[in-house]
DODO-508604 format. One record per atom (N, C-alpha, C, O): residue number from 0; atom name; x, y, z; residue in one letter. Coordinates in steps of 0.001 Angstrom, whole numbers, always signed. Layout:
<atoms>
+-------+--------+---------+---------+---------+-------+
! semar ! vexmar !       x !       y !       z ! milum !
+-------+--------+---------+---------+---------+-------+
!   NUM !     CA !       X !       Y !       Z !     A !
...
+-------+--------+---------+---------+---------+-------+
</atoms>
This chain:
<atoms>
+-------+--------+---------+---------+---------+-------+
! semar ! vexmar !       x !       y !       z ! milum !
+-------+--------+---------+---------+---------+-------+
!     0 !      N !    +765 !   -1126 !    +133 !     M !
!     0 !     CA !    -402 !    +136 !     +39 !     M !
!     0 !      C !    +732 !   +1300 !    +145 !     M !
!     0 !      O !    +343 !   +2440 !    +399 !     M !
!     1 !      N !   +2585 !    +970 !    -103 !     T !
!     1 !     CA !   +3104 !   +2335 !    -322 !     T !
!     1 !      C !   +3133 !   +2753 !   -1726 !     T !
!     1 !      O !   +3403 !   +2131 !   -2754 !     T !
!     2 !      N !   +2699 !   +4268 !   -1452 !     D !
!     2 !     CA !   +2808 !   +4859 !   -2770 !     D !
!     2 !      C !   +4066 !   +5674 !   -2789 !     D !
!     2 !      O !   +4179 !   +6653 !   -2051 !     D !
!     3 !      N !   +5143 !   +5248 !   -3725 !     T !
!     3 !     CA !   +6482 !   +5447 !   -4027 !     T !
!     3 !      C !   +6382 !   +6908 !   -5026 !     T !
!     3 !      O !   +7412 !   +7560 !   -5197 !     T !
!     4 !      N !   +5376 !   +7252 !   -5512 !     T !
!     4 !     CA !   +5398 !   +8621 !   -5890 !     T !
!     4 !      C !   +5448 !   +9676 !   -5034 !     T !
!     4 !      O !   +5837 !  +10785 !   -5398 !     T !
!     5 !      N !   +5129 !   +9456 !   -4051 !     T !
!     5 !     CA !   +4879 !  +10691 !   -2818 !     T !
!     5 !      C !   +6108 !  +10703 !   -1806 !     T !
!     5 !      O !   +6255 !  +11420 !    -816 !     T !
!     6 !      N !   +7029 !   +9630 !   -2360 !     C !
!     6 !     CA !   +8390 !   +9596 !   -1545 !     C !
!     6 !      C !   +9327 !  +10859 !   -1888 !     C !
!     6 !      O !   +9477 !  +11356 !   -3004 !     C !
!     7 !      N !   +9973 !  +11302 !    -583 !     C !
!     7 !     CA !  +10944 !  +12636 !    -948 !     C !
!     7 !      C !  +12089 !  +12109 !   -1088 !     C !
!     7 !      O !  +12982 !  +12951 !   -1184 !     C !
!     8 !      N !  +12454 !  +10947 !   -1144 !     C !
!     8 !     CA !  +14026 !  +10358 !   -1353 !     C !
!     8 !      C !  +14008 !   +9147 !   -1856 !     C !
!     8 !      O !  +12978 !   +8535 !   -2136 !     C !
!     9 !      N !  +15527 !   +8600 !   -2045 !     T !
!     9 !     CA !  +15248 !   +7292 !   -2212 !     T !
!     9 !      C !  +15828 !   +6397 !   -1150 !     T !
!     9 !      O !  +16060 !   +5197 !   -1295 !     T !
!    10 !      N !  +16089 !   +7293 !    +205 !     K !
!    10 !     CA !  +16536 !   +6343 !   +1408 !     K !
!    10 !      C !  +15640 !   +5758 !   +1967 !     K !
!    10 !      O !  +14539 !   +6306 !   +1916 !     K !
!    11 !      N !  +15732 !   +4681 !   +2575 !     T !
!    11 !     CA !  +14840 !   +3783 !   +3526 !     T !
!    11 !      C !  +15168 !   +3361 !   +4983 !     T !
!    11 !      O !  +16371 !   +3410 !   +5241 !     T !
!    12 !      N !  +14546 !   +3051 !   +5752 !     T !
!    12 !     CA !  +14514 !   +3009 !   +6982 !     T !
!    12 !      C !  +14125 !   +1353 !   +7381 !     T !
!    12 !      O !  +12955 !    +976 !   +7326 !     T !
!    13 !      N !  +15215 !    +448 !   +7773 !     A !
!    13 !     CA !  +14433 !    -939 !   +8216 !     A !
!    13 !      C !  +14112 !    -487 !   +9673 !     A !
!    13 !      O !  +14705 !    +209 !  +10497 !     A !
!    14 !      N !  +12952 !   -1157 !   +9655 !     R !
!    14 !     CA !  +12386 !   -1290 !  +11061 !     R !
!    14 !      C !  +11870 !   -2495 !  +11408 !     R !
!    14 !      O !  +11377 !   -3267 !  +10585 !     R !
!    15 !      N !  +11959 !   -2737 !  +12721 !     S !
!    15 !     CA !  +11415 !   -4011 !  +13257 !     S !
!    15 !      C !   +9818 !   -4147 !  +13116 !     S !
!    15 !      O !   +9037 !   -3199 !  +13193 !     S !
!    16 !      N !   +9534 !   -5239 !  +12936 !     E !
!    16 !     CA !   +8124 !   -5406 !  +13112 !     E !
!    16 !      C !   +7219 !   -4806 !  +14173 !     E !
!    16 !      O !   +6106 !   -4296 !  +14036 !     E !
!    17 !      N !   +7948 !   -4983 !  +15254 !     E !
!    17 !     CA !   +7171 !   -4204 !  +16300 !     E !
!    17 !      C !   +7206 !   -2895 !  +16446 !     E !
!    17 !      O !   +6256 !   -2230 !  +16859 !     E !
!    18 !      N !   +8659 !   -2307 !  +16008 !     E !
!    18 !     CA !   +8418 !    -777 !  +15705 !     E !
!    18 !      C !   +7354 !     -83 !  +14829 !     E !
!    18 !      O !   +6698 !    +916 !  +15124 !     E !
!    19 !      N !   +7310 !    -864 !  +13608 !     R !
!    19 !     CA !   +6468 !    -532 !  +12450 !     R !
!    19 !      C !   +5172 !    -595 !  +12910 !     R !
!    19 !      O !   +4487 !    +427 !  +12868 !     R !
!    20 !      N !   +4687 !   -1701 !  +13374 !     K !
!    20 !     CA !   +3267 !   -1787 !  +14403 !     K !
!    20 !      C !   +2969 !    -696 !  +15162 !     K !
!    20 !      O !   +1969 !      -1 !  +14979 !     K !
!    21 !      N !   +3767 !    -517 !  +15981 !     K !
!    21 !     CA !   +3551 !    +822 !  +16977 !     K !
!    21 !      C !   +3497 !   +1714 !  +16128 !     K !
!    21 !      O !   +2343 !   +2101 !  +15943 !     K !
!    22 !      N !   +4234 !   +2198 !  +15541 !     L !
!    22 !     CA !   +3980 !   +3621 !  +14553 !     L !
!    22 !      C !   +2507 !   +3434 !  +13926 !     L !
!    22 !      O !   +1570 !   +4191 !  +14183 !     L !
!    23 !      N !   +2425 !   +2208 !  +12980 !     I !
!    23 !     CA !   +1182 !   +2167 !  +12483 !     I !
!    23 !      C !    -422 !   +2507 !  +13411 !     I !
!    23 !      O !   -1525 !   +3036 !  +13270 !     I !
!    24 !      N !    +228 !   +1940 !  +14168 !     N !
!    24 !     CA !   -1253 !   +1883 !  +15589 !     N !
!    24 !      C !   -1398 !   +3367 !  +15980 !     N !
!    24 !      O !   -2492 !   +3896 !  +16175 !     N !
!    25 !      N !      +0 !   +4110 !  +16096 !     R !
!    25 !     CA !    -304 !   +5565 !  +16491 !     R !
!    25 !      C !    -843 !   +5980 !  +15075 !     R !
!    25 !      O !   -2025 !   +6281 !  +15243 !     R !
!    26 !      N !    -644 !   +6067 !  +14310 !     L !
!    26 !     CA !   -1237 !   +6800 !  +12770 !     L !
!    26 !      C !   -2780 !   +6361 !  +12621 !     L !
!    26 !      O !   -3728 !   +6998 !  +12161 !     L !
!    27 !      N !   -2734 !   +5354 !  +13040 !     S !
!    27 !     CA !   -4364 !   +4462 !  +13015 !     S !
!    27 !      C !   -5520 !   +5465 !  +14137 !     S !
!    27 !      O !   -6708 !   +5744 !  +13974 !     S !
!    28 !      N !   -4645 !   +5783 !  +15174 !     R !
!    28 !     CA !   -5602 !   +6483 !  +16285 !     R !
!    28 !      C !   -5877 !   +7917 !  +15534 !     R !
!    28 !      O !   -6894 !   +8481 !  +15131 !     R !
!    29 !      N !   -4456 !   +8239 !  +15540 !     I !
!    29 !     CA !   -4749 !   +9791 !  +14943 !     I !
!    29 !      C !   -5975 !  +10159 !  +13503 !     I !
!    29 !      O !   -6678 !  +11127 !  +13216 !     I !
!    30 !      N !   -5721 !   +8794 !  +12882 !     E !
!    30 !     CA !   -6581 !   +8831 !  +11561 !     E !
!    30 !      C !   -8088 !   +8663 !  +12118 !     E !
!    30 !      O !   -8929 !   +9273 !  +11458 !     E !
!    31 !      N !   -8517 !   +8004 !  +13120 !     G !
!    31 !     CA !   -9760 !   +7875 !  +13683 !     G !
!    31 !      C !  -10000 !   +9238 !  +14139 !     G !
!    31 !      O !  -11065 !   +9745 !  +13786 !     G !
!    32 !      N !   -9025 !  +10078 !  +15022 !     Q !
!    32 !     CA !   -9433 !  +11412 !  +15774 !     Q !
!    32 !      C !   -9745 !  +12322 !  +14148 !     Q !
!    32 !      O !  -10731 !  +13035 !  +13961 !     Q !
!    33 !      N !   -9137 !  +12180 !  +13581 !     I !
!    33 !     CA !   -9832 !  +13304 !  +12458 !     I !
!    33 !      C !  -10858 !  +12676 !  +11521 !     I !
!    33 !      O !  -11488 !  +13197 !  +10600 !     I !
!    34 !      N !  -10867 !  +11589 !  +11925 !     R !
!    34 !     CA !  -12667 !  +11381 !  +11284 !     R !
!    34 !      C !  -13877 !  +11364 !  +12183 !     R !
!    34 !      O !  -15055 !  +11310 !  +11830 !     R !
!    35 !      N !  -13235 !  +11439 !  +13789 !     G !
!    35 !     CA !  -13987 !  +12036 !  +14780 !     G !
!    35 !      C !  -14379 !  +13560 !  +14229 !     G !
!    35 !      O !  -15535 !  +13733 !  +13844 !     G !
!    36 !      N !  -13509 !  +14576 !  +14188 !     I !
!    36 !     CA !  -13619 !  +15656 !  +13853 !     I !
!    36 !      C !  -14436 !  +15923 !  +12963 !     I !
!    36 !      O !  -15362 !  +16685 !  +13238 !     I !
!    37 !      N !  -14314 !  +15352 !  +11615 !     R !
!    37 !     CA !  -14580 !  +15553 !  +10486 !     R !
!    37 !      C !  -16608 !  +15343 !  +10701 !     R !
!    37 !      O !  -17526 !  +16045 !  +10278 !     R !
!    38 !      N !  -16612 !  +14117 !  +11501 !     G !
!    38 !     CA !  -17921 !  +13818 !  +11824 !     G !
!    38 !      C !  -18524 !  +15199 !  +12913 !     G !
!    38 !      O !  -19715 !  +15510 !  +12885 !     G !
!    39 !      N !  -17728 !  +15775 !  +13637 !     M !
!    39 !     CA !  -18353 !  +16573 !  +14567 !     M !
!    39 !      C !  -19014 !  +18103 !  +13817 !     M !
!    39 !      O !  -19997 !  +18752 !  +14175 !     M !
!    40 !      N !  -17821 !  +18420 !  +12382 !     I !
!    40 !     CA !  -18180 !  +19196 !  +11599 !     I !
!    40 !      C !  -19853 !  +19188 !  +10879 !     I !
!    40 !      O !  -20811 !  +19960 !  +10872 !     I !
!    41 !      N !  -19560 !  +17974 !  +10370 !     E !
!    41 !     CA !  -20991 !  +17383 !   +9670 !     E !
!    41 !      C !  -21933 !  +17513 !  +10747 !     E !
!    41 !      O !  -23017 !  +17896 !  +10305 !     E !
!    42 !      N !  -21937 !  +17323 !  +12113 !     N !
!    42 !     CA !  -23048 !  +17288 !  +12677 !     N !
!    42 !      C !  -22956 !  +18609 !  +13777 !     N !
!    42 !      O !  -23162 !  +18538 !  +14989 !     N !
!    43 !      N !  -22629 !  +19684 !  +13085 !     D !
!    43 !     CA !  -22553 !  +21117 !  +13470 !     D !
!    43 !      C !  -22670 !  +21144 !  +14902 !     D !
!    43 !      O !  -23608 !  +21585 !  +15567 !     D !
!    44 !      N !  -20873 !  +20256 !  +15556 !     A !
!    44 !     CA !  -20893 !  +20449 !  +16800 !     A !
!    44 !      C !  -20259 !  +21709 !  +17336 !     A !
!    44 !      O !  -19714 !  +22547 !  +16619 !     A !
!    45 !      N !  -20371 !  +21784 !  +18682 !     Y !
!    45 !     CA !  -19775 !  +23322 !  +19015 !     Y !
!    45 !      C !  -18588 !  +23375 !  +18705 !     Y !
!    45 !      O !  -17949 !  +22324 !  +18657 !     Y !
!    46 !      N !  -17961 !  +24635 !  +18406 !     C !
!    46 !     CA !  -16659 !  +25055 !  +18245 !     C !
!    46 !      C !  -15397 !  +24621 !  +19038 !     C !
!    46 !      O !  -14239 !  +24274 !  +18804 !     C !
!    47 !      N !  -16145 !  +24802 !  +19997 !     T !
!    47 !     CA !  -14983 !  +24390 !  +21251 !     T !
!    47 !      C !  -14931 !  +23024 !  +21761 !     T !
!    47 !      O !  -14007 !  +22658 !  +22488 !     T !
!    48 !      N !  -15844 !  +22289 !  +21424 !     D !
!    48 !     CA !  -15364 !  +21086 !  +21185 !     D !
!    48 !      C !  -14610 !  +20462 !  +20232 !     D !
!    48 !      O !  -13768 !  +19584 !  +20417 !     D !
!    49 !      N !  -14966 !  +20977 !  +19169 !     I !
!    49 !     CA !  -14253 !  +20645 !  +17843 !     I !
!    49 !      C !  -12626 !  +20831 !  +17985 !     I !
!    49 !      O !  -11685 !  +20101 !  +17673 !     I !
!    50 !      N !  -12717 !  +22254 !  +18652 !     L !
!    50 !     CA !  -11043 !  +22819 !  +18786 !     L !
!    50 !      C !  -10364 !  +21784 !  +19948 !     L !
!    50 !      O !   -9295 !  +21247 !  +19658 !     L !
!    51 !      N !  -10967 !  +21517 !  +21218 !     N !
!    51 !     CA !  -10435 !  +20556 !  +21951 !     N !
!    51 !      C !  -10013 !  +19201 !  +21168 !     N !
!    51 !      O !   -8899 !  +18753 !  +21437 !     N !
!    52 !      N !  -10759 !  +18557 !  +20284 !     Q !
!    52 !     CA !  -10606 !  +17468 !  +19658 !     Q !
!    52 !      C !   -9352 !  +17700 !  +18864 !     Q !
!    52 !      O !   -8418 !  +16905 !  +18965 !     Q !
!    53 !      N !   -9261 !  +19092 !  +17825 !     S !
!    53 !     CA !   -8227 !  +19034 !  +17505 !     S !
!    53 !      C !   -6912 !  +19502 !  +18194 !     S !
!    53 !      O !   -5925 !  +19438 !  +17461 !     S !
!    54 !      N !   -6718 !  +19929 !  +19370 !     A !
!    54 !     CA !   -5769 !  +19931 !  +20132 !     A !
!    54 !      C !   -5490 !  +18687 !  +20589 !     A !
!    54 !      O !   -4356 !  +18608 !  +21062 !     A !
!    55 !      N !   -6180 !  +17601 !  +20618 !     A !
!    55 !     CA !   -5829 !  +16467 !  +21069 !     A !
!    55 !      C !   -5054 !  +15936 !  +20124 !     A !
!    55 !      O !   -4087 !  +15236 !  +20424 !     A !
!    56 !      N !   -5383 !  +16205 !  +18884 !     V !
!    56 !     CA !   -4811 !  +15757 !  +17494 !     V !
!    56 !      C !   -3431 !  +16172 !  +17508 !     V !
!    56 !      O !   -2523 !  +15355 !  +17653 !     V !
!    57 !      N !   -3288 !  +17080 !  +17401 !     N !
!    57 !     CA !   -1877 !  +17973 !  +17518 !     N !
!    57 !      C !    -854 !  +17351 !  +18618 !     N !
!    57 !      O !    +355 !  +17151 !  +18497 !     N !
!    58 !      N !   -1689 !  +17110 !  +19705 !     A !
!    58 !     CA !    -759 !  +16339 !  +20644 !     A !
!    58 !      C !    -297 !  +14886 !  +20265 !     A !
!    58 !      O !    +844 !  +14480 !  +20485 !     A !
!    59 !      N !   -1315 !  +14119 !  +19658 !     A !
!    59 !     CA !    -897 !  +13042 !  +18812 !     A !
!    59 !      C !     -37 !  +12990 !  +17868 !     A !
!    59 !      O !    +651 !  +11977 !  +17738 !     A !
!    60 !      N !     +95 !  +14047 !  +17038 !     V !
!    60 !     CA !   +1191 !  +13898 !  +15761 !     V !
!    60 !      C !   +2385 !  +14348 !  +16474 !     V !
!    60 !      O !   +3422 !  +13777 !  +16137 !     V !
!    61 !      N !   +2487 !  +15349 !  +17493 !     N !
!    61 !     CA !   +3403 !  +15795 !  +18424 !     N !
!    61 !      C !   +4409 !  +14165 !  +19088 !     N !
!    61 !      O !   +5577 !  +13893 !  +18807 !     N !
!    62 !      N !   +3733 !  +13586 !  +19729 !     A !
!    62 !     CA !   +3766 !  +12394 !  +20296 !     A !
!    62 !      C !   +4452 !  +11186 !  +19250 !     A !
!    62 !      O !   +5309 !  +10368 !  +19585 !     A !
!    63 !      N !   +3918 !  +11303 !  +18107 !     F !
!    63 !     CA !   +4351 !  +10300 !  +16969 !     F !
!    63 !      C !   +5337 !  +10759 !  +16319 !     F !
!    63 !      O !   +6064 !   +9961 !  +15728 !     F !
!    64 !      N !   +5641 !  +12366 !  +16262 !     N !
!    64 !     CA !   +6663 !  +13160 !  +15399 !     N !
!    64 !      C !   +8355 !  +12716 !  +16783 !     N !
!    64 !      O !   +9534 !  +12542 !  +16473 !     N !
!    65 !      N !   +7850 !  +12687 !  +17888 !     K !
!    65 !     CA !   +9077 !  +12658 !  +18962 !     K !
!    65 !      C !   +9120 !  +11056 !  +19224 !     K !
!    65 !      O !   +9970 !  +10791 !  +20074 !     K !
!    66 !      N !   +8591 !  +10172 !  +18840 !     E !
!    66 !     CA !   +9094 !   +8746 !  +18896 !     E !
!    66 !      C !  +10052 !   +8448 !  +17865 !     E !
!    66 !      O !  +11161 !   +7943 !  +18044 !     E !
!    67 !      N !   +9402 !   +8895 !  +16475 !     L !
!    67 !     CA !  +10177 !   +8777 !  +15126 !     L !
!    67 !      C !  +11454 !   +9414 !  +15045 !     L !
!    67 !      O !  +12417 !   +8988 !  +14408 !     L !
!    68 !      N !  +11403 !  +10548 !  +15785 !     L !
!    68 !     CA !  +12905 !  +11236 !  +15741 !     L !
!    68 !      C !  +13517 !  +10728 !  +16605 !     L !
!    68 !      O !  +14723 !  +10967 !  +16550 !     L !
!    69 !      N !  +13133 !   +9989 !  +17560 !     A !
!    69 !     CA !  +14100 !   +9485 !  +18763 !     A !
!    69 !      C !  +14769 !   +8229 !  +18318 !     A !
!    69 !      O !  +15941 !   +7983 !  +18601 !     A !
!    70 !      N !  +13703 !   +7123 !  +17336 !     S !
!    70 !     CA !  +14199 !   +6246 !  +16641 !     S !
!    70 !      C !  +15363 !   +6621 !  +15704 !     S !
!    70 !      O !  +16433 !   +6011 !  +15722 !     S !
!    71 !      N !  +15035 !   +7901 !  +14692 !     H !
!    71 !     CA !  +16065 !   +8475 !  +13894 !     H !
!    71 !      C !  +17019 !   +8580 !  +14202 !     H !
!    71 !      O !  +17970 !   +8026 !  +13649 !     H !
!    72 !      N !  +17112 !   +9435 !  +15333 !     I !
!    72 !     CA !  +18443 !   +9909 !  +16013 !     I !
!    72 !      C !  +19376 !   +8699 !  +16508 !     I !
!    72 !      O !  +20598 !   +8768 !  +16377 !     I !
!    73 !      N !  +18696 !   +7505 !  +17125 !     R !
!    73 !     CA !  +19526 !   +6511 !  +17765 !     R !
!    73 !      C !  +19943 !   +5737 !  +16880 !     R !
!    73 !      O !  +20956 !   +5052 !  +17020 !     R !
!    74 !      N !  +18986 !   +5746 !  +15530 !     G !
!    74 !     CA !  +19476 !   +4463 !  +14532 !     G !
!    74 !      C !  +20017 !   +5044 !  +13204 !     G !
!    74 !      O !  +21033 !   +4548 !  +12717 !     G !
!    75 !      N !  +19499 !   +5885 !  +12708 !     C !
!    75 !     CA !  +19878 !   +6222 !  +11339 !     C !
!    75 !      C !  +21339 !   +7170 !  +11361 !     C !
!    75 !      O !  +22488 !   +7007 !  +10951 !     C !
!    76 !      N !  +20565 !   +8280 !  +12109 !     V !
!    76 !     CA !  +21647 !   +9419 !  +12394 !     V !
!    76 !      C !  +23161 !   +8928 !  +13303 !     V !
!    76 !      O !  +24250 !   +9340 !  +12905 !     V !
!    77 !      N !  +23075 !   +8187 !  +14306 !     A !
!    77 !     CA !  +24158 !   +7666 !  +14652 !     A !
!    77 !      C !  +24677 !   +6925 !  +13796 !     A !
!    77 !      O !  +25898 !   +7032 !  +13689 !     A !
!    78 !      N !  +23980 !   +5941 !  +12904 !     R !
!    78 !     CA !  +24899 !   +5092 !  +12237 !     R !
!    78 !      C !  +25837 !   +5804 !  +11145 !     R !
!    78 !      O !  +26935 !   +5364 !  +10805 !     R !
!    79 !      N !  +25314 !   +6821 !  +10713 !     D !
!    79 !     CA !  +25820 !   +7528 !   +9535 !     D !
!    79 !      C !  +26790 !   +8170 !   +9972 !     D !
!    79 !      O !  +27611 !   +8476 !   +9108 !     D !
!    80 !      N !  +27083 !   +8603 !  +11349 !     I !
!    80 !     CA !  +28048 !   +9548 !  +11917 !     I !
!    80 !      C !  +29036 !   +8459 !  +12106 !     I !
!    80 !      O !  +30163 !   +8801 !  +11748 !     I !
!    81 !      N !  +28955 !   +7331 !  +12529 !     R !
!    81 !     CA !  +29705 !   +6142 !  +12789 !     R !
!    81 !      C !  +30533 !   +6083 !  +11440 !     R !
!    81 !      O !  +31757 !   +6031 !  +11322 !     R !
!    82 !      N !  +29493 !   +6105 !  +10381 !     E !
!    82 !     CA !  +30026 !   +5614 !   +9280 !     E !
!    82 !      C !  +31240 !   +7122 !   +7945 !     E !
!    82 !      O !  +31712 !   +7326 !   +6826 !     E !
!    83 !      N !  +31042 !   +7709 !   +9476 !     G !
!    83 !     CA !  +31678 !   +9225 !   +8467 !     G !
!    83 !      C !  +30750 !  +10136 !   +7889 !     G !
!    83 !      O !  +31239 !  +11177 !   +7451 !     G !
!    84 !      N !  +29536 !   +9980 !   +7792 !     K !
!    84 !     CA !  +28546 !  +10576 !   +6699 !     K !
!    84 !      C !  +27855 !  +11773 !   +7494 !     K !
!    84 !      O !  +26651 !  +11800 !   +7748 !     K !
!    85 !      N !  +28971 !  +12972 !   +7931 !     D !
!    85 !     CA !  +28479 !  +13882 !   +8687 !     D !
!    85 !      C !  +27313 !  +14831 !   +8245 !     D !
!    85 !      O !  +26669 !  +15532 !   +9026 !     D !
!    86 !      N !  +27111 !  +14757 !   +6778 !     E !
!    86 !     CA !  +25863 !  +15347 !   +6134 !     E !
!    86 !      C !  +24655 !  +15135 !   +6906 !     E !
!    86 !      O !  +23813 !  +16015 !   +7086 !     E !
!    87 !      N !  +24575 !  +13843 !   +7401 !     V !
!    87 !     CA !  +23278 !  +13695 !   +8297 !     V !
!    87 !      C !  +22787 !  +14636 !   +9286 !     V !
!    87 !      O !  +21617 !  +14801 !   +9632 !     V !
!    88 !      N !  +23958 !  +15307 !   +9750 !     I !
!    88 !     CA !  +23791 !  +16067 !  +10687 !     I !
!    88 !      C !  +23013 !  +17740 !  +10432 !     I !
!    88 !      O !  +22490 !  +18464 !  +11279 !     I !
!    89 !      N !  +23180 !  +17954 !   +9041 !     D !
!    89 !     CA !  +22926 !  +18997 !   +8557 !     D !
!    89 !      C !  +21175 !  +18605 !   +8114 !     D !
!    89 !      O !  +20222 !  +19350 !   +8339 !     D !
!    90 !      N !  +21124 !  +17522 !   +7580 !     E !
!    90 !     CA !  +19591 !  +16833 !   +7489 !     E !
!    90 !      C !  +18665 !  +17081 !   +8648 !     E !
!    90 !      O !  +17541 !  +17582 !   +8626 !     E !
!    91 !      N !  +19485 !  +16551 !   +9842 !     L !
!    91 !     CA !  +19076 !  +16591 !  +10829 !     L !
!    91 !      C !  +18401 !  +17804 !  +11723 !     L !
!    91 !      O !  +17491 !  +17753 !  +12551 !     L !
!    92 !      N !  +19268 !  +19022 !  +11198 !     V !
!    92 !     CA !  +19012 !  +20377 !  +11495 !     V !
!    92 !      C !  +17536 !  +20553 !  +10629 !     V !
!    92 !      O !  +16450 !  +20718 !  +11183 !     V !
!    93 !      N !  +17718 !  +20490 !   +9333 !     V !
!    93 !     CA !  +16580 !  +20822 !   +8852 !     V !
!    93 !      C !  +15502 !  +20145 !   +8807 !     V !
!    93 !      O !  +14557 !  +20717 !   +8264 !     V !
!    94 !      N !  +15292 !  +18902 !   +9279 !     T !
!    94 !     CA !  +14544 !  +18139 !  +10009 !     T !
!    94 !      C !  +13844 !  +19145 !  +11262 !     T !
!    94 !      O !  +12808 !  +19784 !  +11083 !     T !
!    95 !      N !  +14418 !  +19144 !  +12206 !     L !
!    95 !     CA !  +14241 !  +19690 !  +13449 !     L !
!    95 !      C !  +13604 !  +21160 !  +13015 !     L !
!    95 !      O !  +12562 !  +21575 !  +13524 !     L !
!    96 !      N !  +14215 !  +21765 !  +12196 !     Q !
!    96 !     CA !  +13732 !  +23357 !  +11799 !     Q !
!    96 !      C !  +12479 !  +23162 !  +11582 !     Q !
!    96 !      O !  +11721 !  +23768 !  +12340 !     Q !
!    97 !      N !  +11830 !  +22242 !  +10465 !     K !
!    97 !     CA !  +10449 !  +21840 !  +10179 !     K !
!    97 !      C !   +9842 !  +21339 !  +11252 !     K !
!    97 !      O !   +8722 !  +21814 !  +11436 !     K !
!    98 !      N !  +10132 !  +20685 !  +11886 !     L !
!    98 !     CA !   +9702 !  +20209 !  +13177 !     L !
!    98 !      C !   +9074 !  +21478 !  +14191 !     L !
!    98 !      O !   +8093 !  +21440 !  +14934 !     L !
!    99 !      N !   +9839 !  +22380 !  +13974 !     M !
!    99 !     CA !   +9772 !  +23696 !  +15267 !     M !
!    99 !      C !   +8905 !  +24458 !  +14905 !     M !
!    99 !      O !   +8425 !  +25136 !  +15814 !     M !
!   100 !      N !   +8281 !  +24709 !  +13346 !     K !
!   100 !     CA !   +7450 !  +25742 !  +12659 !     K !
!   100 !      C !   +6392 !  +25646 !  +13626 !     K !
!   100 !      O !   +5386 !  +26346 !  +13512 !     K !
+-------+--------+---------+---------+---------+-------+
</atoms>
């Protein structure tokens, strides 16, 4: 079900089945929250209630990003630095800047 036309690069990351499942479960919960918000809009729910749910989605996405970022630093970044690929540091800085917008 992977759409390679939307991939930003050719790099890949090998993940354990456990890690992959954990990340997908988080995304599935976020997807459910988004569907819930859509339903609230469709049912004319009160604005504050929708905003509270939106804040919960933001928190869930941030938690997902923190987990993935920690895994990336411990795995990909550490490996590349050990292999002398210091350009990974610049890549990490750009990624952090995007996350902190």
